[in-house]
N, C-alpha and C positions, 0 to 999 in steps of 0.2 A: 539530536537526530530528528529529521522531519519526514513523516510518513503521509503520503497523499493517497486518497482513495478517489478514483474518478468514476463517475456514473450518475445517472439521473435520480438516484435514490431508491432504486428498486430493491427487492429482497436479496438479489445476488450481491449488490453493492453493500448492503447492510451486513450480510454474512461475512463478506471479505473484511469489512472494517472490524467486526467483532473478533474474527480470527487474528487479525493483525494486532489488535489491542491485547488479546490473550497471549500471543507469542511474545510481545514486548514485555508484558508483565511477568511471564514465566522466566524470561532471561534477566529481569531486573533492569531493563533498558528504559531510560526516561526518554520519551519521544513526544513530539508535538504532532498531533493528528489533524489533518485538514481534509474536509470533504469538498471535492470539486464537482459541482453539479451543472455549471454553466456549459452548454454545448460548445460554444465558441472557445472557451478556455480549454475544454477537453481536447478539441481538435488541434488547437495551437500547441498543446503539450505533446502531440504526436500519438495520442491514444486513438487507435482505429476501432477497437472493440472494448466494450465495457463488460464487467468492471475492470478497472485498471489500477495498478499499484505502482507507486514510485517511492523510492527512498532517497532522501537527500537530492531530489531533482532528477534522479535517473530512473527511467521506467524499468521495472523488473518483471512485470507480468501484465498481461491484458487478455481479456476474453475468457477468463476462468476464475474460479474460486479456489485459491491455493489452500492447502492444508496448513494447520498450525505449524507442523514440523517443517514444511517448505518455507514458510515465512520466517521461522526462527533461523533457518540456515541463511536466508537472505540478510536478515538483520545482523547476524553474527559476522557475516562477510563485511558489511559496511562498518560495523563497530570496530573490527580489527583493522580496517583501512584507515580509521581516524586516529589511530595511536601513533 
């Protein structure tokens, strides 16, 4: 599973990354995490507001810091779809 965090590296972006890593660890999901900080790449990905979160290339959130529980639900949805 690939998890991308989009943003310039601000505190909100760092918080979202920490929560995403925590959610994956709690679920026992092995994920590759990628931070996307290049503004052109962020725009090309379709992110209009940061921080942004994508799982397996699909944008699942932008412009907010999701809770660990919200991220866990998103990860479970993608994990179930890959079976």
